N, C-alpha and C positions, 0 to 999 in steps of 0.2 A: 551563480552557476551558469554555466555555458549550456546552449541547447542549440540543435539543428532543427531550423524550421523554415516553413515556407511563408515567403514574403509576397504579399499580393501586389502586383504592377498592373499596369493597363485602365482602359477608360470603362465607363459603365457597361456592364453587359459583355464586356470584351475581356475577361480575365487572364492573366498571365502571372507565373508565379518564379520567384528566385528561391532558391535553397539557400539559406543563410545561416551562419553561424553568429548567435547574439545571445546576449543575456536573457535568461528565461523570463523575467519579469519587465523586460522592457517594452515600450510600445511599440505597435507595429510598425509605424512610420520611421523609427528611430534609426540610427546610422548602425549597421552589420558590423561584425568584428570581421567577417570576411565572406566573400561571395562564392558559393561552390557549383553553382550552375543554375539551369533555368528547366522550368517544366510547361508545356502547352497543353491545358486540359481538352481543347478541340481535337488534336491531333493525338494525343496521349503520349507524346514524344517527349523525352526530354535529354539534357546534355549535362552530365555531371562529371567533376572531376574527383574521381575514384580516389586516388592517391591522397588528396587533402582531406575527403571525407574519413578516409581511413586514419589519417593523422589525428584529426579532431576526436574521433571516437576513442583512440589509444590516450587521448590527454585528457580524457573525461567527459566531454560534451556528449549528452544524450540525446539522441532525436525524438520528436514528438512522436505521437501515434501514426498520424498522417505520413510524416516525412518516413517514418520506419518502413510502414506499409509500401510506401511509393519506392523506396530504395530496395526493397525485397522484391517488387515486382519488376525493375529495370534490372536486376540482378547485381547491383553494387553490394548489398549485403547477403550474405548465407545464414538466413534464419527464417523461421515462420513468421507469417503475418500476425499483427494483434488484433484480436475483434474489439471493435470500438463499441461499449456499452453505453446505450442510452439509457436514460431514467424514464420509465414509463409510469404513467399513474396506474394505481392498484385500482382493482374492480371497485372496492367499497370506500375510495379516498376521493368521493365527490363532494365539494362544498356544497352545505346544505341550502337549499333555496328560502330566502325570506321573503315573505310577501310584502308588497309596497305598501304605504299608507296611503289611504284614500284621499284624492286629489280635492281640494277646496277650491272652488271658483272664486275669484275675486269680487264677484256682484254678491255673493251669498256673504262673504266678510263685511261688506260696505253697508249692507241694507240691515244689517243687526238680525238677521234671522238664525 
């Protein structure tokens, strides 16, 4: 299944993103099917090929949540933003604390005490 997703490019601490069409389960650095534009997170500006994005969506490619929200914000898609649901641990789901075993010094073992 094809999906429209963001592919990270750039150096450490200087990210840039390409909007690409690729297989949903492909590796991040794998070759995409088509490059649809780019996005700079520092300036919040992106240049996208609107006609090609519409073509791929009509062909059945689904955008990821992040790319969907980015396309809605830039005006390429006419839809509502999708909320990203994060899994937060519940108040009672804390792992029980197990007390550590008492440490035995090596001197006590060798003296036979």
